C-alpha positions as CSV (number, residue, x, y, z in Angstrom):
1,M,58.2,106.4,94.8
2,L,61.5,104.8,96.4
3,S,64.0,105.2,93.8
4,N,63.0,109.0,93.4
5,S,63.5,109.3,97.2
6,I,66.8,107.5,97.4
7,T,68.0,110.2,94.3
8,E,66.8,112.8,96.0
9,L,68.8,111.7,99.5
10,R,71.7,111.2,97.4
11,D,71.8,114.7,96.2
12,R,70.8,116.1,99.2
13,I,74.0,114.3,100.4
14,K,76.7,115.7,97.9
15,K,74.4,119.3,98.6
16,I,75.1,119.0,102.3
17,N,78.9,118.0,102.2
18,H,79.6,120.7,99.0
19,R,80.8,118.0,96.6
20,R,79.1,119.1,93.3
21,D,80.6,120.0,89.9
22,P,82.9,122.4,91.1
23,L,82.9,124.0,87.8
24,K,78.7,124.3,88.3
25,H,78.9,125.1,92.0
26,P,81.9,126.9,93.0
27,G,80.6,128.0,96.5
28,D,81.5,124.3,97.4
29,V,84.9,124.5,96.4
30,L,84.5,127.8,98.5
31,H,83.4,126.1,101.6
32,V,85.9,123.2,101.7
33,L,88.4,125.0,101.6
34,R,87.2,127.1,104.1
35,E,86.8,123.5,106.4
36,Y,90.2,122.6,105.6
37,L,92.0,126.2,106.8
38,P,92.1,124.5,110.0
39,L,94.4,122.1,108.5
40,A,96.8,123.8,106.5
41,G,98.0,126.2,109.1
42,Y,98.9,123.0,111.6
43,M,100.7,121.6,108.5
44,F,102.1,124.8,108.4
45,R,103.3,125.5,111.9
46,K,105.0,122.5,112.4
47,F,106.1,121.4,108.7
48,G,106.6,124.6,106.7
49,W,105.4,125.9,103.7
50,K,106.5,123.0,101.2
51,S,103.9,121.3,103.7
52,W,101.5,123.8,103.6
53,Y,101.9,123.9,99.7
54,T,101.2,120.5,99.1
55,F,98.4,120.0,101.0
56,W,96.6,122.3,99.7
57,Y,97.9,121.1,96.1
58,T,96.2,117.6,97.3
59,K,93.0,119.2,98.1
60,L,92.9,120.9,94.6
61,F,94.0,118.3,92.1
62,I,93.9,115.3,93.6
63,D,90.4,114.0,93.9
64,D,91.4,110.6,95.8
65,E,92.3,109.7,98.9
66,G,93.3,112.2,101.1
67,G,92.0,114.6,98.4
68,E,88.8,116.7,96.9
69,F,88.6,117.9,93.6
70,D,90.4,117.7,90.7
71,L,90.2,121.0,89.1
72,R,92.5,119.8,86.0
73,R,90.6,116.5,85.3
74,R,89.2,118.0,81.7
75,W,92.2,119.4,81.1
76,Y,94.0,116.1,81.3
77,K,91.3,114.9,79.1
78,W,91.2,117.2,76.4
79,F,95.4,117.3,76.1
80,P,96.4,114.0,77.2
81,L,99.8,114.6,76.8
82,R,100.6,117.7,78.7
83,L,100.6,116.4,81.4
84,R,104.4,116.0,81.3
85,K,105.3,114.8,85.0
86,P,103.0,113.1,87.2
87,F,101.8,114.2,90.5
88,K,100.7,111.3,91.9
89,V,101.3,107.9,92.1
90,E,100.1,104.7,94.0
91,I,102.8,102.1,95.5
92,E,102.0,98.6,96.3
93,H,105.0,98.3,98.7
94,S,103.6,94.4,99.7
95,T,102.2,91.5,99.2
96,V,102.3,89.7,102.0
97,C,99.6,89.3,104.1
98,N,98.8,86.9,107.2
99,K,94.8,87.5,106.1
100,K,92.4,85.5,104.1
101,C,89.6,87.8,103.4
102,I,86.9,86.3,100.8
103,F,86.8,89.3,98.7
104,C,89.8,90.0,98.3
105,A,92.6,88.3,95.4
106,H,95.2,87.4,97.9
107,T,93.4,84.3,99.0
108,H,92.8,83.4,96.0
109,W,96.4,83.7,93.9
110,N,99.2,81.3,93.9
111,E,101.6,84.1,93.3
112,T,104.9,84.5,95.6
113,Q,104.1,87.2,98.2
114,G,107.2,89.8,98.5
115,Q,107.8,93.4,99.7
116,M,109.5,96.6,98.3
117,P,113.0,97.0,99.8
118,I,113.1,100.3,101.9
119,E,115.9,101.2,99.3
120,R,114.0,100.7,96.5
121,F,110.9,102.4,97.8
122,K,113.4,106.0,98.4
123,L,114.1,105.1,94.5
124,V,110.9,105.1,93.3
125,I,110.2,108.8,95.4
126,D,113.3,110.5,93.9
127,S,112.3,109.4,90.5
128,I,109.0,111.3,90.3
129,P,110.5,115.3,90.8
130,A,106.8,116.6,90.5
131,L,105.5,113.9,93.4
132,K,103.4,115.6,95.6
133,W,101.4,112.2,97.1
134,I,101.4,109.2,97.2
135,N,98.8,106.7,98.3
136,I,100.8,102.9,99.6
137,A,98.6,100.4,98.9
138,G,97.6,97.1,97.2
139,I,97.0,93.8,98.0
140,G,99.1,93.7,101.3
141,S,98.9,94.3,105.2
142,A,101.0,97.8,105.7
143,F,102.4,97.1,108.4
144,L,103.4,93.6,108.0
145,H,106.5,95.5,106.1
146,K,109.2,95.5,108.9
147,D,110.1,99.1,106.8
148,F,106.8,101.0,106.8
149,L,107.1,103.1,109.6
150,K,110.5,104.1,107.2
151,M,108.9,104.7,104.4
152,L,105.8,106.9,105.6
153,E,109.0,109.4,107.3
154,Y,111.0,109.7,104.3
155,A,108.1,110.8,101.7
156,R,106.9,113.2,104.8
157,Q,110.6,114.3,105.2
158,K,110.2,115.3,101.6
159,Q,106.9,116.7,102.5
160,I,104.8,114.5,100.1
161,N,101.1,114.1,101.2
162,I,100.5,110.6,102.3
163,N,97.3,108.4,102.6
164,F,97.2,104.8,103.2
165,V,94.8,101.8,103.7
166,D,94.9,99.3,106.9
167,E,92.9,96.8,108.6
168,F,94.3,98.4,111.8
169,D,95.3,94.8,112.8
170,F,98.4,95.4,113.9
171,F,97.8,99.7,114.6
172,D,99.3,99.9,117.9
173,E,99.4,102.9,120.7
174,E,103.4,103.5,119.2
175,K,102.6,103.4,115.6
176,A,99.4,106.1,115.9
177,K,102.1,108.1,118.0
178,K,104.2,108.0,114.9
179,I,101.4,108.6,112.3
180,I,100.3,111.5,114.1
181,D,103.8,113.1,114.6
182,L,104.5,112.5,110.9
183,G,101.2,114.3,110.0
184,V,100.4,112.0,107.4
185,N,97.4,113.0,105.5
186,S,95.1,110.2,105.6
187,I,94.0,106.4,106.5
188,Y,91.4,104.3,105.0
189,I,90.4,102.1,107.4
190,S,89.1,98.9,105.6
191,F,86.5,97.5,108.0
192,D,83.7,95.8,106.2
193,A,80.8,94.9,108.4
194,A,78.7,96.5,111.7
195,T,78.9,93.4,113.8
196,K,81.6,91.1,114.8
197,E,80.2,87.6,113.9
198,T,80.0,89.3,110.1
199,Y,83.5,91.6,110.2
200,E,85.1,87.8,111.0
201,S,82.8,86.1,108.8
202,V,84.0,88.1,105.8
203,K,87.6,89.2,107.0
204,K,88.7,85.8,108.3
205,G,91.9,86.2,110.4
206,C,90.8,89.9,111.4
207,D,89.5,90.4,115.4
208,Y,86.5,93.3,115.2
209,E,87.1,94.1,118.7
210,K,90.9,94.5,118.1
211,A,90.4,96.7,115.4
212,L,88.1,99.1,117.0
213,R,90.1,99.5,120.5
214,N,93.5,100.4,118.0
215,I,90.4,102.8,115.9
216,K,89.6,104.4,119.3
217,T,93.4,104.5,120.4
218,L,94.2,106.3,117.3
219,L,91.3,109.1,117.6
220,K,91.7,109.8,121.2
221,L,95.5,110.1,120.4
222,K,95.0,112.9,117.7
223,S,92.9,115.3,120.4
224,D,95.7,113.9,123.3
225,M,98.2,115.6,120.6
226,A,96.1,118.4,119.5
227,S,96.3,116.9,115.6
228,P,93.5,117.0,113.0
229,F,95.7,114.5,110.8
230,P,95.5,111.8,109.9
231,V,91.8,112.3,108.7
232,V,90.2,109.2,109.3
233,H,88.4,107.2,106.3
234,F,86.5,103.9,106.4
235,R,85.6,101.5,103.3
236,Y,83.4,99.0,103.2
237,L,83.6,96.3,100.7
238,V,79.5,95.2,99.9
239,T,78.8,91.7,99.7
240,K,76.0,89.3,99.9
241,M,77.1,88.2,103.4
242,N,77.6,91.7,104.7
243,Y,75.0,94.2,102.9
244,T,72.1,94.5,105.1
245,E,74.9,95.8,107.8
246,M,75.3,98.7,105.9
247,P,72.4,100.9,107.7
248,D,74.1,100.0,111.3
249,Y,77.6,100.7,109.7
250,V,76.9,104.8,109.4
251,E,75.7,104.5,112.8
252,L,78.9,102.7,113.9
253,I,81.3,104.9,112.3
254,A,79.2,107.9,113.7
255,G,79.5,107.1,117.3
256,L,83.2,107.4,116.5
257,P,84.3,111.0,117.0
258,N,87.8,112.7,115.9
259,R,87.5,111.4,112.5
260,G,88.5,114.2,111.2
261,A,88.0,117.4,108.5
262,R,85.4,116.1,105.8
263,A,86.1,112.1,106.5
264,R,84.0,110.0,104.2
265,V,82.4,106.4,104.8
266,E,82.8,104.7,101.4
267,F,80.8,101.6,100.5
268,I,82.7,100.1,97.7
269,G,81.3,97.6,94.5
270,L,82.9,94.3,94.9
271,I,84.8,93.3,91.7
272,A,84.5,90.3,91.2
273,F,86.6,87.7,89.8
274,P,86.9,83.5,89.6
275,G,86.3,82.5,93.4
276,I,84.0,84.8,95.1
277,E,81.9,85.3,92.6
278,D,78.9,83.9,94.7
279,Q,79.7,86.8,96.8
280,Y,79.0,90.0,94.0
281,I,75.7,91.8,94.8
282,A,76.2,95.1,92.6
283,L,75.2,98.1,94.5
284,N,72.4,99.0,92.3
285,E,70.6,95.5,93.3
286,I,70.8,96.6,96.9
287,P,67.2,96.4,97.7
288,G,65.9,100.1,97.8
289,E,64.8,99.8,101.6
290,M,67.8,98.9,102.3
291,R,69.8,102.2,100.6
292,L,67.0,104.1,101.1
293,R,67.9,103.9,105.2
294,V,71.4,103.7,104.4
295,Y,71.1,107.5,102.9
296,E,68.7,108.7,105.7
297,N,71.5,107.8,108.8
298,A,74.1,109.4,106.8
299,L,72.1,112.6,107.3
300,K,70.6,111.9,110.2
301,Y,74.8,111.6,111.6
302,N,75.9,114.1,109.2
303,I,78.1,111.2,107.4
304,N,79.9,112.2,104.3
305,L,78.7,109.0,101.9
306,Y,80.1,107.5,99.2
307,F,79.5,104.7,96.7
308,S,82.0,104.0,93.9
309,H,82.5,100.6,92.0
310,A,79.0,100.3,90.4
311,D,77.8,97.9,88.7
312,A,78.8,97.8,85.2
313,S,76.0,99.3,83.0
314,C,76.0,102.5,85.4
315,L,79.8,103.2,84.4
316,P,81.0,106.4,82.8
317,A,82.2,106.2,79.5
318,I,86.2,105.6,79.1
319,S,87.0,108.1,77.3
320,E,85.8,110.1,80.2
321,C,88.8,108.9,82.2
322,V,91.5,110.7,83.8
323,R,92.9,108.1,86.4
324,W,96.1,107.3,84.0
325,S,97.3,110.8,85.6
326,E,98.0,108.6,88.5
327,P,99.9,105.5,87.9
328,F,100.3,102.7,90.2
329,I,104.1,100.9,91.0
330,L,103.9,97.2,92.1
331,F,106.3,96.1,94.5
332,D,108.3,94.3,92.1
333,G,108.7,98.2,90.5
334,A,106.3,97.1,87.1
335,V,104.3,100.4,85.9
336,I,101.3,100.1,85.1
337,P,98.3,102.7,84.5
338,D,96.3,102.8,87.7
339,C,94.4,100.8,90.4
340,A,91.4,100.0,88.6
341,I,92.7,96.9,87.2
342,L,94.4,96.3,90.2
343,M,92.0,93.8,92.4
344,Q,91.4,90.9,89.4
345,S,93.3,88.5,90.6
346,R,95.9,88.6,87.3
347,R,99.0,89.2,88.1
348,E,100.4,88.1,85.0
349,F,98.6,90.4,82.7
350,L,99.4,93.4,84.9
351,K,103.3,92.4,83.8
352,K,102.0,91.8,80.9
353,I,100.3,95.3,80.2
354,S,103.7,97.4,82.3
355,F,104.8,100.2,80.4
356,G,108.0,98.9,82.2
357,N,109.8,98.5,85.4
358,V,110.7,101.5,87.4
359,F,113.6,99.6,88.8
360,D,115.4,99.0,85.4
361,A,114.6,102.2,83.6
362,P,113.7,105.9,85.1
363,F,110.2,106.4,86.1
364,M,110.5,109.5,83.9
365,D,111.9,107.0,80.7
366,I,108.7,105.1,81.4
367,W,106.0,107.9,81.7
368,N,107.2,109.6,78.9
369,S,107.7,106.0,76.4
370,K,106.2,106.2,73.2
371,R,103.9,103.1,74.1
372,Y,102.7,105.1,77.3
373,R,102.1,108.5,75.6
374,D,100.0,106.3,73.0
375,F,98.2,104.5,75.9
376,R,97.2,108.4,77.0
377,K,95.9,109.4,74.1
378,L,93.5,106.8,73.0
379,V,92.2,106.2,76.2
380,V,90.5,109.8,76.4
381,T,90.3,109.4,72.2
382,P,85.9,108.3,72.1
383,T,86.5,106.8,68.5
384,G,89.9,105.0,69.6
385,K,90.4,101.5,70.1
386,V,90.4,100.3,73.6
387,P,93.4,99.7,75.0
388,E,93.6,96.1,76.4
389,S,94.5,96.5,79.9
390,C,91.1,98.8,80.3
391,L,89.0,96.0,79.0
392,K,88.0,95.1,81.9
393,C,88.2,98.7,84.0
394,C,85.9,99.0,87.4
395,A,85.6,102.0,87.6
396,F,84.4,102.7,83.5
397,S,82.7,101.0,80.8
398,S,84.2,100.1,77.9
399,S,82.7,97.0,76.2
400,E,80.4,98.9,73.8
401,R,83.4,100.9,72.5
402,A,85.4,97.9,72.2
403,E,83.1,96.0,70.4
404,K,82.6,99.1,67.8
405,H,86.2,100.2,67.9
406,G,88.0,97.1,68.6
407,V,91.3,96.8,71.5
408,W,94.3,97.8,71.4
409,A,96.1,94.5,72.3
410,F,100.0,95.6,73.9
411,S,102.6,93.3,75.6
412,G,106.1,93.7,76.8
413,N,107.6,96.4,79.1
414,K,110.1,98.4,76.4
415,T,109.9,101.7,77.3
416,Q,110.7,103.0,73.5
């Protein structure tokens, strides 16, 4: 009975927020587009038609941060080589961080920290001619890069839609005004507890009250500057230390006004790696009563609720994956398939499975290399070998297929 109630509430939230399969419920797409009309109008008035165009492109063809639907995902799945020019990319501009969050790979690795120089960032942007959207994310703290705001400004000068992830430790009023003025599409705030005690235990080095104050400053400035941007989303990484606060977290975020159109609250399952196994709890192992309260509060406060990175047993088959349409570029220029393999504390492995380095070869040469094309075809082939890079993916299941059809191993970073 409890599981039925949870399923019913989850489906109601999807229906209320118009997040059902767009092919089965085209009315949801139309409703979402109507919600975004004022934002598109603002984008056109302040930044012109090209920003207006990339804004709508993001909403229709990108379902990641700052987007809504990927109406072409089935096309990519059926014809993976038809995507000749990727229009979205994720960039790790820095791995420098002064925090020791217990769940972060950065806390547990011995890698040398580094940053992507702004000239190289520009090179990446300029080398992808069809680029419409970037997510600046990774394993570092965004504003510890001295040129981070200049990077945002450069991308926005090209009318590219931007999302980035931040813990809001360095997000002061001056930075907030700049972000608003640039028209950054969205921000995902990493905020992983409802109370100060738990927050500062989980996110060691972060200040709960300071982060909340900075968040409220941004939201107030959006109102003062009459801007709908950025839309502010919240991301909560679920661990054994904080899962009991999930219902209260929904209430906390509901009390923050002016987050923006279709702002999300997202609970994410922990990606376990050596050193943090004792903190892992699968999302489907959270007590039913707790999950029920989360859904009830989401409905009560009209929260656009998401759950991501479920237990491996609940993941879709890897043949359904089109995340490869969104390459991830590490700060040193290495090109990897996507972000789903990033947070595993395996940096040497990432270098091994890199398709090439964008600072050594043009990105489009890497993208159109035989190995990269073979990879894209193989991922969506149900009877094909599983690419080595996909074996521990947090978004799709690959173990059964690997056991049945084998593993496609590759190494090096040749582009031919």
